[in-house]
N, C-alpha and C positions, 0 to 999 in steps of 0.2 A: 284319267285312266281308270278303266273298270277293274276293281280288285276282287269282287266276289263272283263266284261261278253262276252262270245263268242256267235255269232249268227250262227245258223244252219238252213238254208232254205232247205226244202224238195222239190226237183225238179224231173222232169220226163225225163230229157235227151233230151229236145226239142231244136231246133235251136235257138229260140228266147231267151231261158235261157242262152245259151252259149254267145250270143251277149251281154247280160247284164253283165255276168261274165267277159268277155274280156275287158270291159270298167270300171271295178272297180277302184276306186282311190287306190293308193298304201297303204295308211294308213288303208283302209278298208280290204285289203287282209289279214292283220294280225288278224282281228277280226271276220272272217267268215270262216265257213267250209261247203261248199255245199254238200248236201247228195242227190245223185241220186238214186231214187227208180225205177228200170227198171223192167217192167213186161215182162218176156220172155216166148214166146211160139214158136211152130214150124212154125206157119203161118206168122210170121212177123220177119223181119231182124232187131231185136232190137239192138243187139250188133254192127253189122257193121254200122248201122245208128248213134248210139251213138259215135262210134270212128270217123266216118266221120265228125260229128259236132265238135268233139274235135280237129280234124286236121284242120278244116276250120276256127276255132276261137282260134288260138293259144294265149296263155298267154304271157305277156311280159317276155323277158329274166330275169332270177333272181326272178320270181314271187314267193311270199311266200305262194301261194295258194295250199293246198292239196285238194283232193276230196274224199269223202266217197261214196262207191258204194254198193248198194244192188241189186242183181239180183234175183228176185222172180220168181221161176218156178211153174206154177200151178201143182196140184196133178196129172194131166193127163200126164205131161211131165216127162219121166223117165230119171234120171241122172245116168249114169253107173259108172263114176269115176271122179276125179277132173279135168282131162284134157278135159272132155266134158262139164264142167260147164261154163256158160257165164262169171262168175267172173274170172276164170283162164285166159280166152282169153283177157279180158280187162286189167288185171294185167300185162300180158306179153307184150301186145302192148304198154302200158304206160311206161314200163321199156325200151323198145327198142327205143322209140322216145323221143323227147324233150317235154315231157308231165308232168302233175302234178303227184305227188306220190299218190298212192291209199291206202285208209284205208278201208278194207273190212267190210261189215256190216252183222251181223248175228242176228238171233232171237232164242229164247230158243228151238223152234221146227225145226230149220234148218236141212235139211237132211245131212247125213254123207258126201256125195261128196262135198256139199257146204262148210261144216265146214273144210274139208281137203283143199279146194281151198283157203279159208280164212286164214288158217294156213300158207299155202305156200306164199300167197300174203303178209302177215304180216312179214314173214321172209325176203322176197325180198325187200319190200319197207321200212321196219323198222319204221312204223308209228303206230303200235298197231292196234286195231280193234274198231269197234263200235258194240254195242248191243242195239237193239230196243225191248222194252218190252211193249206190249199193255196193257193199263190201265185195260181193262175189264178182262184180265187174272190175275190181281193182286187183284181184289176186295175181293174175298173170304178169301185169306190168303197171304198177301204180303211176309211174311217170306218164305213161300213155294216156291214162285217165285224166291226169292234170291237163294235158294238151286238149283233150275233148272239152273239159270244163272251160278252158280259156277260149275255145272256139264258141262255146255257148254264150259266154259273157260278151263276146264281140257282137253276136247277133242280138243280145238283149240290151246292148248299150250300157253295160255296167263295168266297173273296175273292181278288182278284188277287195279293196278296202270298203266297198259297199255291200259285200257279199257275206252272208252267214252260210258256211259250208258244213253240211251234216253228213257224216259217214254212217250209212244205214246198215247195221249188221243183221237186223231181223231177229228171229227167235233164237234165244240162247237157253238151252236146257241141259243141265248136267255138267259135271266137272270136265269131261273129255272135250265137249263142245266149247266150254269156257276157255280151256287151255289153248285149243286150236285157234279160236277167234282172237284171243289176246295177241298171239304172235302175228296174225294177219293185220290186226288193227294197228299194232305198233309200226309195222312196215308202211301201212297206208298213211298214218299220221306223219311219219318221218318224211315221206314224199310230199305231202300236202303242206307241211310246215315251212317249206322253202318259199311259199308265197304268203304275203301279208294280208290275210283275210280279216274281215271285221271280227269274225269269231269262227272257231272250229269246234265242232261238237261230235260226240259219239252217241249214236242212238241204237238201242236194242230193247227187246222185250223178253221177259222170263216168266210171266204169270202163266199158270197151267191152263190147258185147254178145258172148256166146259165138259167134254166127254170124260176126262180124267176126274174132274170134281164130282161128277154124278155118282161115281162109285164109292165115294168116301163114307165111312161110318158117320152116323149122325150124333149130334150133341157132344162133340168134343173138338178142341182146337187141333188143326193140322198145320204144322209149320212147313213153309216152302221157302227155299233160299231165293233171294233176289239176285239171280245171276247177272242181271243187267247192271245192278249197282256194283257187283263184284268185278265185272268186266271193266267198267270205268275206273275203279280203284286200282286194278292191276296195271292197266295201261298208263295211268297217270304216275304210278310209282316207278314204272320202267322209264318213263319220259318226264322226269320232274321239271324240266325246263320248258315243256310244251304246255301252253294254256288251253285246256280242254273244257268245254262246257258239257253238261249232262242232259241226255234225252232218253225218255223211255215211253212205254205204252200204258203206264199206270196199272190199274188193277183188272185189266182185261188182257187176254191173249192177243198177240200182234195180228193174228188172222181170224179173230173172233168176228162172226157176222155182225154188221153194223146195225144192231137193233137189240132192244131189251127183249127178254124171253116173252113169247106170245102167250104161252100157257102160264099157269100159276105154279111157279117152282116153290120148293121148300124154302122157308126163310133162310137167308144166307148173308154172310158179311166177310169181305176180304179186308183185313186190318193190318196196316203197315206197322211193323215193330222192328226198328233197327234195320238190319239187312235181311229181314225175313218178312213174309206175310203170314199171319195167322188166319187160316180159313175156318170159319164155323158155318155149319149147315145143320138146321134143326128140322126134324120131321114134324108133321102137323099133329098136334094133340089138342090144341085149343081152337076156338072159333076163329075164322078169318085168318089174319096174319099175326095173331096175338103171341104166337110162339117166338116171334122176333123180339118182343119185349123181354121174354125170358132170356133169349140170347144176349140182349144188351145188358140185362141185369148181371148175368154171369161174367160178361166182358168187363164191366166197370168194377167188379170185385176181384178181378184176376191181376196177375203181375203185368199183363199186356197193357193195362190202362195207364196212360202217361201221367207223369207227375203233375203236369199242368191241367190234367183233366179236361173239362169241357172248354177251357180256354185255348186248347191246342188248335181247334178249327171250328168252323160252323158245323161241319159234320159231327164233331164230337158233342157239340151242344145238343144236336138232335138225338144222338144216340143216348145221351144221358137222360133226356126227356122221355125217351122210350123206356129206358130202364126204370125210371120213376113212375111211368104210366101217367105222365102229365102232359103229353104232347097232343094237343087238339082233341080233347075228349077221349083220350086213350088210344087214338089211332096209331097203328104201327107202320104205316106207309106200305109200299109195295116194291117190286123189283127196281123200278126207276129211282125211287127215293133211296133205297139201300145202296145202289151204285153211286148215286150223287154224294151221299154222305161218306162212303168209302173213298171216293175220288177226292173230295174236299180234304179229308184227313191225310190222304197220301200226298197231295200237292203241298200242303202246309208242312208236313213232316219232312219231305225231301228238301224243301227250301230252308227250313230251320236247321236241318243237319248240315247242309252245305255251308250255311253261315256260321254255325257253331263249331263244327269239327272238320270241315273241308271234305266231307264224304256224303254221298246221297243215301 
């Protein structure tokens, strides 16, 4: 019987995410299920790029990490049959190489070819499936949504005990939204808990939008509440007998464009501290990205720096190297590295908190 809470980060298949995953501590791999939500269209090579990143950031031999994959095709993209679905190609490629096992992700309204591809992938990888249900679709009648999910499982050839069901809340910002969503999620969990799923998780995101961050004063920490963690904590306290796993969008906004900034932004870092993020952005005063080293130096001397220091995560090791100016001939990295290090710290911190105090 699984006693510890599982962490399911929602990712977009970007290179810096794979860098963070490739450096997870072994103990963390058993407590995390990365879910990649890939937006597929004909104008972008989403699947080849995803597989290239997976190839270039191989996991350690014997890694316990599986990955859940959702390939969402816009309504304008016509899928003819399962072999033309992005999910089918990802599943087959992962089977052919030394890659993680794939858990296909479906929604109640997934088109028939995607359901067929998920059924095929589940049979090949033998890891079951995930189903994501949007909270707004459950508001009127949660039990009606359960019926839709059961119909989906019949089409996918799955039984509930092989299914990881995720209630997808979306963005949570502010106390009012938190209170409203808590009530709705409690009702949804009560309806869904009548079925014996492999796991039931609540997913939401609270990190601020880049537009909001752009206006922040520079060279000082800005605290932001992790309302996604607060939502999970409130729901689990109201339903102490329900076993809920935790899912979030990490240190990016749920609707953030799936790419690192194309221009050269000011050095920045989103650092997870308890149920807050401390966001630091430094204006440019030194050559290149050297102001990031100053940022790291001030972080490591602040109360935000964890007791375990660089042992907290691979990301913290890199941040300390930047603070000491010992990282690769003094290089401070760039936006992709800063996001990778922040994500590494966030993932390890969330799992460690879940293991230690039962809260993310």
